[in-house]
gemmi code that builds the backbone of each chain (N, CA, C; Angstrom):
import gemmi

chains = {
    "A": [
        ("MET", (143.220, 155.751, 119.570), (142.016, 154.730, 119.304), (140.848, 155.592, 119.930)),
        ("PRO", (141.110, 156.324, 121.126), (139.588, 157.337, 121.358), (139.564, 157.555, 120.098)),
        ("THR", (140.280, 158.496, 119.608), (139.985, 159.495, 118.278), (138.916, 158.730, 117.468)),
        ("LEU", (139.570, 157.656, 116.916), (138.986, 156.499, 116.025), (137.611, 156.348, 116.617)),
        ("PHE", (137.643, 155.881, 117.698), (136.381, 155.532, 118.380), (135.330, 156.427, 117.999)),
        ("ASN", (135.790, 157.838, 118.553), (134.848, 158.946, 118.818), (134.456, 159.107, 117.213)),
        ("SER", (135.569, 159.432, 116.427), (135.020, 159.260, 114.834), (134.075, 158.442, 114.282)),
        ("PHE", (134.322, 157.229, 114.703), (133.566, 156.117, 114.399), (132.094, 156.769, 114.514)),
        ("ASN", (131.798, 156.829, 116.045), (130.249, 157.180, 116.764), (129.982, 158.509, 116.080)),
        ("SER", (130.929, 159.385, 115.931), (130.271, 160.635, 115.226), (129.877, 160.628, 113.841)),
        ("ASN", (130.916, 159.562, 112.928), (130.216, 159.739, 111.870), (128.536, 158.562, 112.055)),
        ("THR", (128.934, 157.806, 112.563), (127.161, 156.787, 112.477), (126.535, 157.821, 113.302)),
        ("THR", (126.733, 158.462, 113.829), (125.218, 159.326, 114.309), (124.939, 160.322, 112.991)),
        ("THR", (125.821, 161.258, 112.200), (125.586, 162.436, 111.729), (125.357, 161.741, 110.242)),
        ("THR", (125.390, 160.859, 109.965), (125.471, 160.019, 108.574), (124.342, 159.029, 108.643)),
        ("ASN", (123.565, 158.951, 109.848), (122.973, 157.894, 109.857), (122.739, 156.801, 109.607)),
        ("THR", (123.914, 156.004, 110.159), (124.642, 154.619, 109.929), (124.493, 154.570, 108.196)),
        ("SER", (125.009, 155.324, 107.542), (125.290, 155.046, 106.044), (126.384, 153.817, 106.292)),
        ("SER", (125.947, 152.898, 105.546), (126.802, 151.627, 105.156), (127.799, 152.090, 104.804)),
        ("THR", (127.655, 152.568, 103.598), (129.174, 153.320, 102.865), (130.247, 154.257, 103.764)),
        ("THR", (129.713, 154.426, 104.839), (130.804, 155.409, 105.517), (131.344, 154.499, 106.286)),
        ("VAL", (130.549, 154.106, 107.275), (130.951, 153.144, 108.382), (132.080, 151.859, 107.620)),
        ("ALA", (131.502, 151.533, 106.614), (133.022, 150.704, 105.936), (133.861, 151.345, 105.976)),
        ("ASN", (133.439, 152.547, 105.477), (135.066, 153.090, 105.264), (135.985, 153.496, 106.446)),
        ("ILE", (135.416, 153.960, 107.482), (135.662, 153.936, 108.721), (136.348, 153.082, 108.939)),
        ("TRP", (135.653, 151.285, 109.292), (135.862, 150.352, 109.372), (137.734, 150.126, 108.598)),
        ("PHE", (137.558, 150.476, 107.408), (138.763, 150.071, 106.558), (139.896, 151.105, 107.451)),
        ("LEU", (139.560, 151.965, 107.483), (140.413, 153.256, 107.893), (141.109, 152.691, 109.358)),
        ("TRP", (140.347, 152.601, 110.399), (140.509, 151.987, 111.370), (141.578, 150.304, 111.643)),
        ("VAL", (140.878, 149.378, 110.306), (141.934, 148.605, 110.455), (142.905, 148.644, 110.135)),
        ("ASN", (143.075, 149.715, 108.921), (144.329, 149.844, 108.318), (145.686, 150.938, 109.259)),
        ("THR", (145.156, 151.894, 110.099), (145.723, 152.715, 110.535), (146.027, 151.756, 111.934)),
        ("ASN", (145.423, 150.642, 112.036), (145.584, 149.997, 113.719), (147.333, 148.849, 113.594)),
        ("THR", (148.228, 149.607, 113.734), (149.527, 149.240, 113.303), (149.397, 147.503, 114.590)),
        ("VAL", (149.349, 147.934, 115.650), (149.324, 146.964, 116.502), (148.519, 145.550, 116.430)),
        ("THR", (147.439, 146.162, 116.142), (146.615, 145.074, 116.071), (145.937, 144.547, 114.947)),
        ("SER", (147.066, 144.908, 113.520), (146.243, 145.081, 112.358), (145.898, 143.689, 111.650)),
        ("THR", (146.946, 142.434, 111.938), (146.491, 141.506, 111.578), (145.648, 140.760, 112.095)),
        ("ALA", (145.509, 141.030, 113.522), (144.471, 140.198, 113.975), (143.096, 140.925, 113.503)),
        ("VAL", (142.727, 141.812, 113.259), (141.687, 142.374, 113.064), (141.380, 142.236, 111.637)),
        ("THR", (142.535, 141.842, 110.462), (142.280, 141.576, 109.550), (141.374, 140.255, 109.327)),
        ("ASN", (142.136, 139.328, 109.738), (141.673, 138.071, 110.108), (140.209, 137.667, 110.611)),
        ("ILE", (139.718, 138.719, 111.689), (138.838, 138.541, 111.865), (137.572, 139.267, 110.980)),
        ("TRP", (138.054, 140.337, 110.298), (137.564, 140.684, 109.151), (137.530, 139.424, 108.507)),
        ("ASP", (138.278, 139.012, 107.428), (138.227, 137.783, 106.450), (136.734, 136.767, 107.320)),
        ("CYS", (137.162, 136.300, 108.559), (136.261, 135.603, 109.025), (134.931, 135.654, 109.128)),
        ("TRP", (134.570, 137.324, 109.618), (133.442, 137.905, 109.280), (132.658, 137.728, 108.084)),
        ("ALA", (133.343, 138.010, 106.827), (133.126, 138.341, 105.847), (132.810, 136.812, 105.287)),
        ("GLN", (133.590, 136.018, 105.058), (133.405, 134.328, 105.178), (131.995, 134.031, 105.580)),
        ("THR", (131.824, 134.420, 106.752), (130.713, 133.627, 107.811), (129.598, 134.423, 106.612)),
        ("ILE", (129.527, 135.536, 106.181), (128.175, 135.964, 105.428), (128.288, 135.731, 104.400)),
        ("VAL", (129.560, 135.169, 103.355), (129.320, 134.633, 102.130), (128.719, 133.175, 102.298)),
        ("ASN", (129.060, 132.161, 103.356), (128.944, 130.996, 103.804), (126.806, 131.280, 104.152)),
        ("GLN", (126.810, 132.394, 104.904), (125.029, 132.426, 104.985), (124.378, 132.133, 103.749)),
        ("GLN", (124.877, 133.256, 102.796), (124.398, 133.737, 101.732), (124.166, 132.455, 100.844)),
        ("LEU", (125.259, 131.519, 100.767), (125.157, 130.016, 100.320), (124.251, 129.400, 100.860)),
        ("THR", (124.063, 129.101, 101.830), (123.627, 128.617, 102.591), (121.862, 129.201, 102.709)),
        ("ARG", (121.671, 130.024, 102.447), (120.134, 130.283, 101.959), (119.968, 130.175, 100.480)),
        ("GLU", (120.904, 130.471, 99.669), (120.585, 129.864, 98.336), (120.546, 128.228, 98.269)),
        ("GLN", (121.237, 127.496, 99.098), (120.903, 126.445, 98.883), (120.022, 125.591, 99.994)),
        ("ARG", (119.154, 126.491, 100.811), (118.283, 126.353, 100.963), (116.801, 126.490, 100.477)),
        ("LEU", (117.015, 127.588, 99.542), (115.972, 128.061, 98.587), (115.802, 127.042, 97.457)),
        ("GLU", (116.729, 126.598, 97.228), (116.874, 125.687, 95.803), (116.494, 124.373, 96.699)),
        ("PHE", (116.919, 123.807, 97.363), (116.283, 122.772, 98.179), (114.884, 122.986, 98.497)),
        ("GLU", (114.333, 124.063, 98.787), (112.953, 124.224, 98.481), (112.189, 124.078, 97.551)),
        ("ARG", (112.588, 124.497, 96.310), (112.188, 124.398, 95.255), (112.428, 123.030, 94.745)),
        ("GLN", (113.360, 122.221, 94.964), (113.400, 120.748, 94.615), (112.199, 120.100, 95.309)),
        ("GLN", (112.298, 120.514, 97.109), (110.711, 119.894, 97.828), (109.856, 120.031, 97.106)),
        ("LEU", (109.517, 121.345, 96.343), (108.228, 121.546, 95.891), (107.696, 120.750, 94.201)),
        ("GLU", (109.014, 120.823, 93.859), (108.786, 120.318, 92.312), (108.560, 118.842, 92.787)),
        ("SER", (109.337, 118.263, 93.967), (109.050, 116.724, 94.079), (107.398, 116.374, 94.847)),
        ("ARG", (107.126, 117.433, 95.449), (105.935, 116.971, 96.048), (104.867, 117.308, 94.814)),
        ("ALA", (104.980, 118.156, 93.861), (104.040, 118.275, 92.707), (103.965, 117.141, 91.835)),
        ("ARG", (105.172, 116.699, 91.564), (105.431, 115.463, 90.687), (104.792, 114.000, 91.385)),
        ("TYR", (104.700, 114.461, 92.731), (104.079, 112.566, 93.430), (102.702, 112.801, 93.501)),
        ("GLU", (102.134, 114.444, 93.885), (100.899, 114.389, 93.662), (100.615, 113.807, 92.108)),
        ("ARG", (100.969, 114.453, 91.460), (100.364, 114.293, 89.510), (100.940, 112.960, 89.476)),
        ("GLU", (101.591, 112.291, 90.100), (101.885, 110.555, 89.256), (100.683, 110.122, 90.304)),
        ("THR", (100.498, 110.238, 91.554), (99.133, 109.679, 92.200), (98.654, 109.558, 91.764)),
        ("LYS", (97.656, 111.051, 91.261), (96.703, 111.125, 90.581), (96.577, 110.518, 88.948)),
        ("GLU", (97.531, 110.237, 88.305), (97.618, 109.425, 87.110), (97.700, 108.076, 87.564)),
        ("MET", (98.300, 107.437, 88.545), (98.078, 105.971, 88.995), (96.459, 105.667, 89.358)),
        ("ALA", (95.912, 106.604, 90.162), (94.706, 106.568, 90.785), (93.898, 106.521, 89.313)),
        ("GLN", (93.972, 107.156, 88.211), (93.106, 107.131, 87.407), (93.177, 105.680, 86.534)),
        ("LYS", (94.413, 105.491, 85.804), (95.181, 104.126, 85.882), (94.116, 102.675, 85.780)),
        ("GLU", (94.314, 102.922, 87.427), (93.766, 101.784, 88.138), (91.999, 101.827, 88.234)),
        ("LYS", (91.397, 103.238, 88.160), (90.030, 103.354, 87.731), (89.514, 102.605, 86.577)),
        ("GLU", (90.874, 103.072, 85.443), (90.231, 102.494, 84.097), (90.485, 101.300, 84.149)),
        ("ALA", (91.671, 100.926, 84.788), (91.799, 99.151, 84.591), (90.426, 98.683, 85.294)),
        ("ASN", (89.940, 99.202, 86.304), (89.014, 97.920, 87.363), (87.656, 98.518, 86.001)),
        ("GLU", (87.270, 99.236, 85.704), (86.528, 99.453, 84.638), (86.237, 98.382, 83.878)),
        ("ARG", (87.623, 98.501, 83.174), (87.790, 97.394, 82.210), (87.474, 95.903, 82.295)),
        ("ALA", (87.824, 95.898, 83.791), (88.123, 94.641, 84.164), (86.533, 94.229, 84.397)),
        ("GLU", (86.132, 95.008, 84.713), (84.527, 94.835, 85.335), (83.435, 94.578, 84.135)),
        ("ALA", (83.968, 95.325, 83.245), (83.255, 94.830, 81.981), (83.027, 93.799, 81.404)),
        ("LEU", (84.476, 93.242, 81.339), (85.003, 91.777, 80.682), (84.145, 90.687, 81.577)),
        ("LEU", (83.622, 91.087, 82.962), (83.211, 89.964, 84.305), (82.079, 90.350, 84.213)),
        ("LEU", (81.438, 91.004, 83.610), (80.243, 90.984, 83.328), (79.611, 90.254, 82.104)),
        ("GLU", (80.248, 90.551, 81.237), (80.087, 89.752, 80.128), (80.548, 88.271, 80.103)),
        ("CYS", (81.278, 87.860, 81.033), (81.316, 86.411, 81.393), (80.338, 85.896, 82.063)),
        ("LEU", (79.813, 86.817, 83.100), (78.939, 86.078, 84.276), (76.945, 85.700, 83.901)),
        ("SER", (76.516, 85.065, 84.302), (75.202, 84.992, 83.874), (74.343, 85.964, 84.093)),
        ("VAL", (72.967, 85.979, 83.460), (72.087, 87.275, 83.896), (72.108, 87.096, 85.629)),
        ("ASP", (71.712, 86.005, 86.415), (71.465, 86.071, 87.775), (72.656, 86.138, 88.526)),
        ("GLN", (73.965, 86.066, 87.734), (75.224, 86.268, 88.699), (75.512, 87.923, 88.617)),
        ("VAL", (75.156, 88.573, 87.109), (75.152, 90.016, 86.973), (74.401, 90.825, 88.223)),
        ("ALA", (73.267, 89.997, 88.464), (72.059, 91.003, 89.019), (73.023, 90.829, 90.479)),
        ("GLU", (73.046, 89.613, 91.025), (74.215, 89.332, 92.360), (74.628, 90.241, 92.194)),
        ("TYR", (75.774, 90.394, 91.316), (77.151, 91.302, 91.701), (76.653, 92.510, 91.636)),
        ("ARG", (75.791, 93.218, 91.044), (75.635, 94.311, 90.815), (74.904, 95.272, 92.144)),
        ("ARG", (74.186, 93.905, 92.968), (73.544, 94.390, 93.961), (74.490, 94.479, 95.819)),
        ("ASN", (75.142, 92.966, 95.284), (76.041, 92.797, 96.575), (77.151, 92.615, 96.380)),
        ("LYS", (77.586, 93.157, 94.725), (79.675, 92.868, 95.028), (79.887, 91.879, 95.119)),
        ("PHE", (79.129, 90.460, 95.094), (79.363, 88.909, 95.212), (78.961, 88.379, 94.345)),
        ("PHE", (79.152, 87.137, 93.800), (78.357, 86.170, 93.295), (78.478, 84.581, 93.783)),
        ("ILE", (77.807, 83.838, 93.104), (77.462, 82.449, 93.408), (77.965, 81.597, 92.408)),
        ("VAL", (78.985, 80.318, 92.514), (79.500, 79.953, 91.308), (79.231, 78.487, 92.026)),
        ("GLN", (78.995, 77.457, 90.873), (78.882, 76.200, 91.109), (80.207, 75.282, 90.862)),
        ("GLY", (80.823, 74.698, 91.801), (82.297, 73.728, 91.631), (81.836, 72.810, 90.270)),
        ("GLY", (82.934, 72.529, 89.201), (82.236, 71.926, 88.010), (82.362, 70.508, 88.307)),
        ("LYS", (82.885, 70.168, 89.619), (83.404, 68.883, 89.964), (81.952, 68.281, 90.465)),
        ("SER", (82.212, 69.107, 92.217), (81.142, 68.404, 93.305), (80.002, 68.849, 93.251)),
        ("GLY", (79.849, 70.220, 92.523), (78.232, 71.075, 92.307), (78.571, 71.522, 93.413)),
        ("LYS", (79.035, 71.842, 94.537), (79.029, 72.266, 95.752), (78.882, 74.006, 95.143)),
        ("LYS", (78.560, 75.519, 96.109), (78.109, 76.280, 95.747), (79.455, 77.012, 96.229)),
        ("TYR", (79.862, 77.883, 95.909), (80.912, 79.255, 96.158), (80.622, 80.387, 96.076)),
        ("ARG", (80.989, 81.120, 96.924), (80.153, 82.317, 96.691), (81.851, 83.388, 96.435)),
        ("ILE", (81.900, 84.244, 95.577), (83.173, 84.436, 95.266), (82.843, 85.942, 95.630)),
        ("ARG", (83.095, 86.556, 96.914), (83.086, 87.871, 96.616), (84.085, 89.113, 96.347)),
        ("GLN", (83.845, 90.387, 96.326), (84.773, 91.342, 95.429), (86.315, 91.526, 96.332)),
        ("GLY", (87.157, 91.100, 95.749), (88.529, 91.174, 96.347), (89.367, 90.140, 95.551)),
        ("ARG", (90.935, 90.287, 96.362), (91.991, 89.762, 95.174), (92.382, 88.174, 96.207)),
        ("SER", (92.066, 88.286, 97.440), (92.792, 86.868, 98.143), (91.610, 86.692, 99.576)),
        ("ASN", (91.752, 85.376, 99.468), (90.718, 85.266, 100.737), (89.554, 85.465, 100.442)),
        ("ASN", (88.869, 85.595, 99.468), (87.597, 85.969, 98.850), (86.509, 85.189, 98.695)),
        ("ILE", (86.729, 84.180, 98.738), (86.156, 82.607, 98.304), (85.324, 82.141, 99.751)),
        ("ASP", (83.741, 82.222, 99.732), (83.306, 81.212, 100.658), (82.658, 79.603, 100.145)),
        ("LEU", (82.819, 78.907, 100.618), (82.268, 77.575, 100.649), (81.081, 77.005, 101.326)),
        ("LEU", (79.590, 77.232, 101.056), (78.525, 77.682, 101.121), (77.925, 75.975, 101.128)),
        ("ASP", (77.174, 75.997, 102.846), (76.550, 75.036, 102.751), (74.728, 75.202, 102.836)),
        ("GLY", (74.301, 75.211, 102.131), (72.961, 76.312, 102.249), (73.209, 77.507, 102.079)),
        ("GLU", (72.672, 78.472, 103.417), (73.358, 79.939, 103.720), (74.453, 79.941, 104.392)),
        ("ARG", (74.816, 78.824, 105.002), (76.197, 79.063, 106.092), (77.618, 78.753, 105.287)),
        ("ILE", (78.438, 79.523, 105.937), (79.974, 79.516, 105.267), (80.575, 78.261, 106.092)),
        ("THR", (80.595, 77.339, 105.307), (81.591, 76.286, 106.273), (83.290, 76.607, 106.105)),
        ("HIS", (84.054, 76.915, 104.683), (84.972, 77.148, 104.753), (85.334, 78.610, 103.802)),
        ("ARG", (86.712, 79.016, 104.346), (86.955, 79.962, 103.566), (88.307, 79.421, 102.582)),
        ("LEU", (88.166, 80.066, 101.198), (89.519, 79.632, 100.607), (89.756, 80.605, 99.781)),
        ("CYS", (91.610, 80.588, 99.654), (92.242, 81.533, 99.087), (93.044, 80.908, 98.256)),
        ("CYS", (92.739, 81.527, 96.685), (93.517, 80.744, 95.604), (93.336, 82.260, 94.960)),
        ("HIS", (94.184, 82.404, 94.079), (94.152, 83.591, 93.058), (95.319, 83.760, 92.031)),
        ("PRO", (95.080, 84.454, 90.942), (96.232, 84.084, 89.973), (97.545, 84.712, 90.798)),
        ("GLY", (98.228, 84.756, 90.467), (99.863, 85.062, 91.339), (100.116, 86.364, 90.524)),
        ("ALA", (99.670, 86.808, 89.653), (99.881, 88.252, 88.997), (98.842, 89.195, 89.574)),
        ("PHE", (99.837, 90.526, 89.746), (98.442, 91.218, 90.522), (97.230, 91.539, 89.239)),
        ("LEU", (96.241, 91.407, 89.580), (95.186, 91.859, 88.331), (94.037, 92.827, 89.245)),
        ("PRO", (93.341, 93.199, 88.584), (92.171, 94.248, 89.247), (91.469, 93.302, 89.556)),
        ("ALA", (90.460, 93.676, 90.387), (89.722, 92.797, 91.956), (88.659, 91.787, 90.489)),
        ("PRO", (87.911, 92.810, 89.717), (86.946, 92.019, 88.833), (87.518, 90.895, 88.029)),
        ("ASP", (89.201, 90.844, 87.508), (89.895, 89.848, 86.463), (89.708, 89.166, 87.445)),
        ("ASN", (90.448, 89.188, 88.806), (90.575, 88.015, 89.618), (89.278, 87.080, 90.143)),
        ("MET", (88.077, 87.860, 89.862), (86.994, 87.294, 90.725), (86.845, 86.387, 88.949)),
        ("LEU", (87.011, 86.836, 88.210), (86.818, 86.005, 86.776), (87.607, 84.638, 86.392)),
        ("ALA", (88.854, 85.213, 86.926), (90.101, 83.549, 87.132), (89.650, 82.859, 87.838)),
        ("GLN", (88.920, 83.031, 89.014), (88.108, 82.578, 90.536), (87.203, 81.357, 89.832)),
        ("LYS", (86.389, 82.193, 89.037), (85.098, 82.046, 88.661), (85.216, 80.419, 87.726)),
        ("VAL", (86.334, 80.830, 86.519), (86.509, 79.687, 85.474), (87.045, 78.678, 86.161)),
        ("LEU", (87.911, 78.829, 86.812), (89.157, 77.795, 87.487), (88.095, 76.818, 88.172)),
        ("LEU", (86.669, 77.459, 89.206), (86.227, 76.624, 90.129), (85.339, 75.988, 88.967)),
        ("GLU", (84.906, 76.767, 88.273), (83.695, 76.172, 87.026), (84.734, 74.576, 86.371)),
        ("LEU", (86.060, 75.169, 86.225), (86.474, 74.323, 85.292), (87.871, 73.175, 85.594)),
        ("GLN", (88.368, 73.675, 86.752), (89.287, 72.748, 87.121), (89.244, 73.182, 88.679)),
        ("GLU", (88.377, 72.845, 89.349), (87.806, 72.472, 90.902), (88.819, 72.266, 91.544)),
        ("GLU", (89.183, 70.968, 90.935), (90.064, 70.047, 92.064), (91.336, 70.920, 91.831)),
        ("GLU", (91.586, 71.149, 91.095), (93.251, 71.930, 90.730), (92.998, 73.145, 91.757)),
        ("PHE", (91.807, 73.491, 91.512), (91.576, 75.155, 92.469), (91.625, 74.590, 94.073)),
        ("VAL", (91.153, 73.483, 94.579), (91.063, 73.141, 95.829), (92.358, 72.595, 96.313)),
        ("ARG", (92.963, 71.883, 95.308), (94.372, 72.097, 95.558), (95.528, 72.681, 95.830)),
        ("THR", (95.188, 73.529, 95.662), (95.984, 74.896, 95.554), (95.692, 75.694, 96.334)),
        ("ALA", (94.564, 75.664, 96.784), (93.855, 76.783, 97.800), (94.384, 76.202, 99.510)),
        ("ASN", (94.485, 77.770, 99.970), (94.795, 77.486, 101.540), (92.950, 77.741, 101.847)),
        ("ILE", (92.751, 76.629, 103.075), (91.622, 76.522, 103.352), (91.336, 76.717, 104.501)),
        ("HIS", (90.608, 77.615, 104.995), (90.202, 77.810, 106.308), (88.935, 77.703, 106.984)),
        ("ALA", (88.836, 76.469, 107.832), (87.207, 76.219, 108.715), (86.158, 77.202, 109.417)),
        ("VAL", (85.689, 77.945, 108.787), (84.752, 78.755, 109.584), (83.683, 78.105, 110.656)),
    ],
    "B": [
        ("MET", (83.498, 89.183, 65.140), (84.620, 89.566, 65.505), (84.812, 88.601, 66.951)),
        ("SER", (86.103, 87.810, 66.874), (86.677, 87.045, 67.911), (87.152, 87.806, 68.576)),
        ("ASN", (87.524, 87.363, 70.014), (88.244, 88.177, 70.558), (89.400, 87.379, 71.944)),
        ("LEU", (90.608, 87.384, 72.026), (91.192, 87.124, 72.739), (91.449, 88.466, 73.878)),
        ("HIS", (91.421, 87.592, 75.457), (91.546, 88.492, 76.380), (92.596, 88.260, 77.247)),
        ("VAL", (93.413, 88.530, 77.416), (94.804, 88.492, 78.704), (94.386, 89.350, 79.864)),
        ("LEU", (94.373, 88.399, 81.340), (93.902, 89.289, 82.031), (95.519, 90.145, 82.797)),
        ("ASP", (95.768, 91.354, 82.718), (96.806, 91.788, 83.536), (96.146, 93.138, 84.128)),
        ("ALA", (97.363, 93.833, 84.560), (97.300, 95.046, 85.677), (96.452, 95.907, 84.860)),
        ("THR", (96.532, 95.929, 83.905), (95.530, 97.175, 82.978), (94.337, 97.072, 82.714)),
        ("GLY", (93.568, 95.820, 83.055), (92.446, 95.173, 83.082), (92.694, 93.926, 82.349)),
        ("ASP", (93.111, 93.930, 80.842), (93.120, 92.692, 79.790), (93.464, 93.899, 78.456)),
        ("SER", (94.554, 92.969, 77.929), (94.559, 93.476, 76.607), (94.237, 92.365, 75.954)),
        ("GLU", (93.974, 92.877, 75.183), (92.970, 92.252, 73.772), (93.419, 92.082, 72.139)),
        ("THR", (93.257, 90.777, 71.842), (93.691, 90.236, 70.438), (92.699, 89.946, 69.652)),
        ("PRO", (91.688, 91.210, 68.878), (90.838, 90.431, 68.269), (91.161, 89.792, 67.076)),
        ("TRP", (90.133, 89.175, 66.323), (90.513, 88.281, 65.209), (89.257, 88.118, 64.533)),
        ("ASN", (88.951, 88.333, 63.042), (88.194, 88.088, 62.058), (88.398, 86.755, 61.938)),
        ("LYS", (87.509, 85.569, 61.518), (87.857, 84.652, 61.366), (88.058, 84.211, 59.722)),
        ("ASP", (87.733, 85.476, 58.830), (88.096, 85.672, 57.672), (89.662, 86.005, 57.248)),
        ("ASN", (89.911, 86.429, 58.433), (91.203, 86.818, 58.314), (92.634, 86.342, 58.976)),
        ("GLN", (93.397, 85.812, 57.927), (94.448, 85.013, 58.163), (95.603, 85.313, 59.038)),
        ("ALA", (95.654, 86.558, 58.992), (96.534, 87.423, 59.448), (96.295, 87.724, 60.243)),
        ("GLU", (95.600, 88.259, 60.964), (94.506, 88.416, 62.595), (94.800, 87.010, 63.188)),
        ("ILE", (94.292, 85.885, 62.712), (94.350, 84.381, 63.076), (95.930, 84.244, 63.802)),
        ("ASP", (97.072, 84.378, 62.753), (98.220, 84.042, 63.207), (98.372, 85.272, 64.492)),
        ("ALA", (98.411, 86.165, 64.367), (98.692, 87.066, 65.341), (97.662, 86.785, 66.694)),
        ("ALA", (96.699, 86.659, 66.401), (96.075, 85.908, 67.842), (96.870, 84.554, 68.326)),
        ("ARG", (96.720, 83.733, 67.326), (97.729, 82.243, 67.747), (99.060, 82.528, 68.344)),
        ("LYS", (99.477, 83.783, 68.011), (101.119, 83.739, 68.510), (101.435, 84.432, 69.813)),
        ("VAL", (99.888, 85.601, 69.972), (99.602, 85.855, 71.410), (99.230, 84.742, 72.362)),
        ("PHE", (98.506, 83.750, 71.815), (97.984, 82.666, 72.619), (99.391, 81.983, 73.139)),
        ("ASP", (100.110, 81.394, 72.146), (100.966, 80.244, 72.200), (102.048, 81.084, 73.335)),
        ("ASP", (102.163, 82.075, 72.948), (103.142, 82.772, 74.053), (102.859, 82.803, 75.443)),
        ("PHE", (101.756, 83.362, 75.517), (100.833, 83.265, 76.981), (100.999, 81.398, 77.605)),
        ("LYS", (100.912, 80.808, 76.684), (100.463, 79.262, 77.313), (102.122, 78.800, 77.605)),
        ("ARG", (103.244, 79.472, 77.077), (104.466, 78.916, 77.213), (104.882, 79.673, 78.799)),
        ("LYS", (103.895, 80.825, 79.032), (104.166, 81.470, 80.774), (103.275, 80.431, 81.315)),
        ("ASN", (102.823, 79.662, 81.190), (102.058, 78.820, 81.972), (100.516, 79.393, 82.332)),
        ("TYR", (100.322, 80.429, 81.477), (98.852, 81.014, 81.128), (97.719, 79.865, 81.239)),
        ("LEU", (96.780, 79.860, 81.906), (95.696, 79.079, 81.742), (94.614, 79.812, 80.747)),
        ("ALA", (93.945, 79.041, 79.847), (92.904, 79.590, 78.747), (92.107, 79.169, 78.909)),
        ("TYR", (90.465, 79.672, 79.155), (89.551, 79.368, 78.999), (88.776, 79.938, 77.700)),
        ("SER", (87.647, 79.223, 77.321), (86.594, 79.518, 76.514), (85.574, 80.114, 77.093)),
        ("VAL", (85.232, 81.313, 76.815), (83.907, 81.224, 77.474), (82.864, 81.955, 76.712)),
        ("GLU", (81.924, 81.028, 76.187), (80.452, 80.694, 75.577), (79.033, 80.891, 76.134)),
        ("LYS", (78.400, 81.430, 75.475), (76.699, 81.295, 76.160), (76.761, 79.740, 76.232)),
        ("SER", (77.247, 79.040, 75.365), (76.675, 77.589, 75.598), (77.373, 76.543, 77.005)),
        ("GLY", (78.562, 77.487, 77.289), (79.068, 76.805, 78.232), (80.357, 77.366, 78.074)),
        ("ASN", (81.649, 77.185, 79.405), (82.658, 77.490, 79.565), (83.582, 76.018, 78.880)),
        ("SER", (85.080, 76.351, 78.830), (85.801, 75.171, 78.393), (87.076, 75.414, 78.557)),
        ("ILE", (88.085, 74.491, 79.025), (89.661, 74.472, 78.887), (89.788, 74.506, 77.532)),
        ("VAL", (91.078, 75.695, 76.534), (91.475, 75.462, 75.922), (92.796, 75.312, 75.805)),
        ("HIS", (93.183, 74.204, 75.379), (94.897, 73.722, 74.971), (95.348, 74.403, 74.082)),
        ("ASN", (95.138, 74.366, 72.525), (95.244, 74.783, 71.598), (93.986, 76.234, 71.116)),
        ("PHE", (95.018, 77.117, 70.607), (94.175, 78.057, 70.011), (93.418, 77.440, 68.564)),
        ("ASN", (92.129, 78.246, 68.735), (90.892, 77.696, 68.126), (90.163, 78.851, 67.571)),
        ("PRO", (90.968, 79.175, 65.922), (90.034, 80.230, 65.418), (88.775, 80.530, 65.628)),
        ("GLU", (87.708, 79.275, 65.768), (86.569, 79.212, 65.757), (85.667, 79.800, 66.783)),
        ("LEU", (86.280, 79.755, 67.987), (86.004, 80.708, 69.229), (85.331, 81.817, 68.992)),
        ("GLU", (84.981, 82.463, 69.968), (84.674, 83.796, 70.070), (85.046, 84.524, 70.888)),
        ("LEU", (85.411, 83.897, 72.346), (85.919, 84.376, 73.474), (86.879, 83.712, 74.299)),
        ("ILE", (87.995, 84.339, 74.079), (89.128, 83.237, 74.900), (89.727, 84.164, 75.955)),
        ("VAL", (89.895, 83.649, 77.327), (90.314, 84.412, 78.541), (91.287, 83.570, 78.698)),
        ("MET", (92.594, 84.408, 78.735), (93.561, 83.694, 79.668), (94.318, 83.997, 80.678)),
        ("THR", (94.200, 83.591, 82.076), (94.605, 84.186, 83.142), (95.883, 83.630, 83.642)),
        ("PRO", (96.648, 84.480, 84.528), (97.951, 84.372, 84.744), (97.606, 82.900, 85.976)),
        ("PRO", (99.142, 81.995, 85.887), (98.840, 81.006, 86.888), (98.358, 81.199, 88.176)),
        ("ASN", (97.735, 80.260, 89.133), (97.413, 80.446, 90.392), (97.903, 80.077, 91.323)),
        ("VAL", (97.770, 80.797, 92.592), (98.568, 80.779, 93.800), (97.478, 80.703, 95.377)),
        ("GLY", (97.914, 79.675, 96.158), (97.089, 79.541, 97.121), (97.850, 80.421, 97.970)),
        ("GLY", (96.344, 81.364, 98.899), (96.782, 82.507, 99.656), (97.298, 82.093, 100.604)),
    ],
}
model = gemmi.Model(1)
for chain_id, residues in chains.items():
    chain = gemmi.Chain(chain_id)
    for i, (resn, *xyz) in enumerate(residues, 1):
        res = gemmi.Residue()
        res.name, res.seqid = resn, gemmi.SeqId(i, " ")
        for name, pos in zip(("N", "CA", "C"), xyz):
            atom = gemmi.Atom()
            atom.name, atom.element = name, gemmi.Element(name[0])
            atom.pos, atom.b_iso = gemmi.Position(*pos), 0.0
            res.add_atom(atom)
        chain.add_residue(res)
    model.add_chain(chain)
structure = gemmi.Structure()
structure.add_model(model)
structure.setup_entities()
């Protein structure tokens, strides 16, 4: 053993830790060590397997990182596409709303993002603010007396929602009020 | 050219028809009837005033259909 260790030390020094030489010495030492060769071989196998496992883990980690990058890029792309579609839907809905409003209502909507509607049955004034729910004020002059919440059950862009509320208040006010959730202010 | 607008998440889907074109009228009537069966509400929006539409009328200029309403 001392000879082998000396040989090992000697070789690593003179060959400047050449991996090939070190490996040869290691195999030489393992093969000539008759007393503990089995145990040493097991340790070697175990060490080699650890290295393989580490390499696999690194490969798996790289694959995972690649998938993460792909997933993030896809999420950003889809978010951007959704925002664009939402913007287009909103513009389309707003164009239809403006087509259906009176000149005064258009001016008010452009200025304040709300417009006033007169109830078809009662003649009361309702202010429809931009939004999807809880966006209608019942007015007494300039004062808000109640807030009403009634809107189409399906998801619509806000201007579409406002248009649906407007025509319902004008043409089916009683049904609107019956369906609405009403809060006194 | 008249138009049927069905409000949806994309803004609305349009079905235009020309009063002289029976095929277009039939197509618009079919869309109208399909959404009426889904309890959509239909309104005629005209300069002279809005009105509820129960049956498809090809003489109308603009029909808007909205999903049924719910209380908030």
